[in-house]
Backbone as CSV, one residue per row, in Angstrom:
resi,resn,N_x,N_y,N_z,CA_x,CA_y,CA_z,C_x,C_y,C_z
1,MET,35.873,39.885,0.533,35.730,38.918,1.216,36.316,39.087,2.935
2,ALA,35.197,38.985,4.228,35.791,39.477,5.437,36.623,38.761,5.893
3,ASN,37.855,39.090,6.572,38.603,37.589,7.221,38.569,37.735,8.666
4,ILE,38.008,38.604,9.649,37.858,38.870,11.050,36.112,38.259,11.156
5,LYS,36.604,37.703,12.439,35.965,36.606,12.903,34.096,37.260,12.918
6,SER,34.170,38.150,13.822,32.947,39.319,13.993,32.303,39.438,12.746
7,ALA,33.076,39.692,11.734,32.549,40.647,10.812,31.893,39.536,9.468
8,LYS,32.442,37.838,9.829,32.083,37.224,9.092,30.794,36.795,9.973
9,LYS,30.667,36.647,11.365,29.605,36.957,11.682,28.334,37.539,11.309
10,ARG,28.516,39.146,11.212,27.725,40.203,10.772,27.041,39.496,9.776
11,ILE,28.335,39.022,8.064,27.776,38.561,6.949,26.465,37.567,7.121
12,LEU,26.808,36.551,7.707,25.561,35.139,8.251,24.520,35.913,8.812
13,VAL,24.704,37.128,9.664,23.400,37.259,10.719,22.824,37.933,9.530
14,THR,23.387,38.978,8.509,22.800,39.984,8.061,22.040,38.800,6.870
15,GLU,22.296,38.016,6.112,21.637,37.206,4.957,20.371,36.468,5.709
16,THR,20.531,36.495,7.092,19.952,35.812,7.891,17.818,36.642,8.198
17,LYS,18.742,37.828,8.305,17.768,39.020,8.831,17.092,39.344,7.346
18,THR,18.055,38.982,6.249,17.474,39.581,4.850,16.524,38.992,4.282
19,ALA,16.602,37.565,4.540,15.626,36.659,4.228,14.049,36.536,5.035
20,ARG,14.452,36.962,6.473,13.485,36.881,6.969,12.351,37.965,6.482
21,ASN,12.965,39.622,6.136,12.754,40.413,6.187,11.734,40.083,4.742
22,LYS,12.652,39.688,3.605,12.110,39.289,2.077,10.900,39.062,2.347
23,ALA,10.939,37.527,3.291,9.571,36.442,3.256,8.295,37.765,3.957
24,ILE,8.230,38.308,4.852,7.446,38.771,5.223,7.350,39.738,4.324
25,ARG,7.909,40.920,3.604,7.647,41.838,2.952,6.452,40.878,1.678
26,SER,6.847,39.890,0.939,6.185,39.092,0.043,4.724,38.942,0.211
27,LYS,4.835,38.329,1.974,3.300,38.326,2.291,2.512,39.270,2.724
28,VAL,3.162,40.489,2.767,2.334,41.576,2.809,1.966,41.832,1.731
29,LYS,2.751,42.269,0.671,2.534,42.314,-1.048,1.096,41.211,-1.517
30,THR,1.544,39.797,-1.002,0.393,38.950,-1.260,-1.015,39.451,-1.149
31,SER,-0.972,39.542,0.432,-2.298,40.064,1.167,-2.950,41.387,0.551
32,ILE,-2.095,42.517,-0.120,-2.683,43.610,-0.585,-3.423,43.423,-2.243
33,LYS,-2.311,42.489,-2.804,-2.564,41.963,-4.088,-3.879,41.439,-4.062
34,LYS,-4.428,40.264,-2.733,-5.536,39.560,-2.308,-6.723,40.789,-2.648
35,VAL,-6.637,41.550,-1.933,-7.359,42.786,-1.635,-7.733,43.355,-2.752
36,GLU,-7.137,43.558,-3.574,-7.028,44.806,-4.747,-7.675,44.016,-5.659
37,ALA,-7.179,42.477,-6.146,-8.185,41.750,-7.108,-9.554,41.634,-5.997
38,ALA,-9.960,41.598,-5.006,-11.598,41.745,-4.796,-12.276,42.542,-4.954
39,VAL,-11.365,43.384,-4.907,-12.073,45.185,-5.006,-12.258,45.189,-6.453
40,ALA,-11.292,44.814,-7.388,-11.361,45.094,-8.809,-12.776,44.068,-9.247
41,ALA,-12.670,43.202,-8.911,-14.113,41.894,-8.973,-15.392,42.846,-8.499
42,GLY,-15.267,43.497,-7.748,-16.484,44.110,-6.996,-17.118,43.197,-5.978
43,ASP,-16.720,42.368,-5.704,-16.851,41.462,-4.661,-16.688,41.919,-2.868
44,LYS,-17.299,42.687,-2.741,-17.183,43.653,-1.398,-16.969,42.771,0.024
45,ALA,-17.604,41.504,0.154,-17.517,40.647,0.587,-15.997,39.939,1.092
46,ALA,-15.751,39.069,-0.003,-14.113,38.891,0.025,-13.563,39.993,0.216
47,ALA,-13.343,41.432,-0.563,-12.612,42.277,-0.078,-12.484,42.667,0.915
48,GLN,-13.722,42.701,1.808,-13.746,42.623,3.652,-12.599,42.097,4.408
49,ALA,-13.174,40.645,3.598,-12.053,39.717,4.369,-10.840,39.754,4.519
50,CYS,-10.862,39.936,3.014,-9.036,39.925,2.620,-8.171,41.115,3.388
51,LEU,-9.229,42.285,3.749,-8.755,43.836,4.672,-8.093,43.191,5.745
52,VAL,-9.336,42.436,6.316,-8.539,41.887,7.830,-7.616,41.240,7.763
53,SER,-6.661,40.385,7.026,-6.073,39.438,7.128,-4.874,40.433,6.412
54,ALA,-5.037,40.874,5.665,-3.886,42.012,5.031,-3.477,43.111,6.371
55,THR,-4.332,43.525,6.900,-3.861,44.846,7.921,-3.759,43.720,8.764
56,SER,-4.025,42.565,9.116,-3.021,41.921,10.454,-1.768,41.231,10.078
57,GLU,-1.384,41.504,8.361,0.039,40.569,8.290,0.493,41.868,8.240
58,ILE,0.231,43.425,7.894,0.861,44.797,7.562,0.591,44.948,9.058
59,ASP,0.435,44.429,10.249,0.959,45.467,11.206,1.845,44.468,11.894
60,LYS,2.025,42.822,12.056,2.900,41.912,12.176,4.152,42.429,11.543
61,ALA,4.180,42.938,10.188,5.680,43.315,9.913,5.602,44.600,10.571
62,CYS,5.304,45.308,10.919,5.791,47.024,11.309,5.549,46.453,12.708
63,THR,5.062,45.821,13.272,5.905,45.148,15.150,7.310,44.923,14.703
64,LYS,7.271,43.638,13.482,8.746,43.358,13.390,9.686,44.096,13.046
65,GLY,9.477,45.519,12.695,10.796,46.441,12.347,10.650,46.497,10.756
66,VAL,9.926,45.598,9.956,9.972,45.292,8.708,9.649,46.533,7.887
67,TYR,8.267,47.366,8.092,7.679,48.446,7.742,8.357,49.295,8.950
68,HIS,8.565,50.960,8.517,7.620,51.721,9.062,6.882,51.811,9.762
69,LYS,6.235,52.466,11.302,5.244,52.667,11.230,4.079,53.506,10.461
70,ASN,4.352,54.174,9.803,3.784,55.261,8.687,3.092,55.045,7.643
71,ASN,4.208,53.899,7.011,4.304,53.398,5.797,2.949,52.088,6.543
72,ALA,3.169,51.725,7.071,2.176,50.487,7.598,1.319,51.053,7.547
73,SER,0.681,52.062,8.212,-0.606,52.722,8.523,-0.941,53.511,7.123
74,ARG,-0.162,53.896,6.298,-0.633,54.715,4.476,-1.208,52.844,3.856
75,LYS,-0.794,52.073,4.112,-1.120,50.959,3.263,-2.147,50.499,4.089
76,VAL,-2.357,50.629,5.085,-3.510,50.189,5.831,-4.843,51.188,5.581
77,ALA,-4.674,52.312,5.428,-5.097,53.510,5.344,-6.109,53.129,3.855
78,ARG,-4.860,53.172,2.934,-5.618,53.011,1.422,-6.051,52.094,0.891
79,LEU,-5.744,50.435,1.598,-6.915,49.194,1.226,-7.665,49.649,1.923
80,SER,-8.382,50.537,2.984,-9.286,50.519,4.049,-10.301,51.711,3.020
81,LYS,-9.827,52.450,2.334,-10.311,53.416,1.713,-10.932,52.454,0.401
82,ALA,-10.188,51.729,-0.384,-10.462,51.579,-1.538,-11.827,50.619,-1.352
83,VAL,-11.474,49.659,-0.291,-12.783,48.730,-0.040,-14.082,49.470,0.474
84,SER,-13.767,50.499,1.397,-14.776,51.188,1.682,-15.588,51.785,0.818
85,GLY,-14.558,52.590,-0.665,-15.237,53.166,-1.436,-15.989,52.331,-2.732
86,MET,-16.562,51.118,-2.813,-16.984,50.124,-3.479,-18.712,50.453,-3.293
87,ALA,-18.806,50.392,-3.994,-20.184,50.592,-4.497,-21.278,49.668,-3.680
């Protein structure tokens, strides 16, 4: 356990940031699962609607520094490919 005041503060700040990042990551994962479920069900309209919201969530996570821009871009590309590949 830290004894120095600044180290104690860093521990608190780290916990706060970790909780925030975890919540944002969870939101992104949920939106991705919704798109994948719609694709699996074969519902193109729902998949496209979910894709828009998922893309938005991923972009928000990227701008907040939770995901690297290449990682976010890869996630969006894979989802877009899955939706556009539906018959």
